[in-house]
C-alpha positions in Angstrom: 9.0 24.8 5.0 11.0 21.6 4.0 9.3 18.5 4.2 11.2 15.5 5.0 9.1 12.4 4.7 5.3 11.8 3.9 3.5 9.0 5.7 0.1 7.7 4.0 -2.9 7.0 6.3 -5.5 4.5 5.5 -8.7 4.1 7.5 -9.9 0.6 8.0 -12.8 -1.1 10.0 -10.9 -3.4 12.2 -7.1 -2.8 12.8 -6.3 -6.1 13.6 -7.6 -7.7 10.6 -6.1 -5.1 8.6 -3.3 -5.2 9.8 -2.8 -9.0 9.2 -4.0 -8.8 5.6 -1.0 -5.6 4.8 1.1 -7.7 6.5 0.8 -10.3 4.0 0.9 -7.8 1.3 3.7 -5.8 2.5 5.6 -9.1 3.7 6.2 -8.2 7.1 4.6 -6.9 10.2 4.2 -3.4 11.1 4.6 -2.2 14.7 2.1 -0.6 17.0 2.6 3.1 18.3 -0.8 2.4 20.1 -3.5 0.2 20.3 -5.5 1.8 17.0 -2.7 2.1 14.5 -0.5 -0.4 12.7 2.5 1.4 10.8 5.3 0.3 8.1 8.5 2.6 7.5 10.0 1.6 4.2 13.8 1.5 2.9 13.8 4.2 0.8 11.7 6.7 2.8 8.0 7.0 3.4 5.3 4.7 5.3 1.8 3.4 5.8 -0.5 3.8 8.5 -3.4 1.9 8.9 -6.0 3.0 11.9 -9.1 2.2 13.3 -11.6 4.4 11.7 -14.8 2.6 10.4 -16.3 5.5 9.3 -13.8 6.4 6.5 -12.9 3.1 5.8 -13.3 2.6 2.0 -12.6 6.1 1.4 -8.9 6.2 1.2 -6.3 5.9 -1.6 -2.2 5.5 -1.7 0.5 4.3 -3.7 3.3 2.2 -3.3 6.2 2.0 -5.2 7.6 -1.0 -6.2 10.9 -2.9 -7.8 9.3 -6.0 -9.5 5.5 -5.1 -10.1 5.1 -8.8 -11.6 6.1 -10.6 -8.4 3.4 -8.1 -6.5 1.1 -9.6 -9.0 1.9 -13.0 -7.9 1.7 -11.9 -4.5 -1.6 -10.6 -4.8 -3.0 -13.9 -6.4 -1.3 -16.3 -4.2 -3.6 -14.1 -1.6 -6.7 -14.0 -3.6 -6.7 -10.6 -4.6 -8.0 -9.7 -8.2 -6.2 -7.1 -9.2 -8.3 -4.1 -10.9 -7.3 -2.1 -14.1 -3.6 -2.4 -15.0 -1.4 0.2 -17.3 1.8 0.3 -18.8 3.9 3.0 -20.6 7.5 3.7 -21.4 7.7 5.4 -18.1 5.9 3.2 -15.2 3.7 0.6 -15.2 0.8 0.6 -12.6 -1.7 -2.1 -11.3 -5.1 -1.1 -8.9 -6.3 -3.4 -6.1 -8.5 -2.7 -3.1 -7.9 -3.6 0.3 -11.0 -5.6 2.1 -12.4 -2.6 3.1 -12.5 -1.3 -0.4 -9.5 1.6 0.0 -7.6 1.9 -3.2 -4.3 1.2 -3.8 -2.5 2.1 -6.6 0.9 -0.5 -7.3 3.3 1.1 -9.8 6.8 0.2 -10.9 9.2 3.1 -12.2 10.4 2.2 -15.4 12.1 5.2 -16.0 15.2 6.2 -14.1 14.3 9.6 -13.6 11.2 8.5 -11.6 12.9 5.8 -9.4 14.6 8.1 -7.2 
């Protein structure tokens, strides 16, 4: 089996409200392949799907790889979102945040070129 790509799926209580929040975080609206799903694809591959699933909301986690974690931290502050734990070493910087439903988002900036492929 050869895996070509991956798509993160995140359960939320209200897909319309969450789609607006994620659009602000990600800088663009996603698209709706079906009424209960909003999704985004990213330039270097992969994607994110936010779907209506109140019974699972708040129990999901995923990572976003970014090129400028400080810009993301500023964006989060402008959104009124308080980041959680921040870490940094010679290979990667990370910060943790939760969406309005309590899903965990790890945001990471690779400092080691071997990680940023």
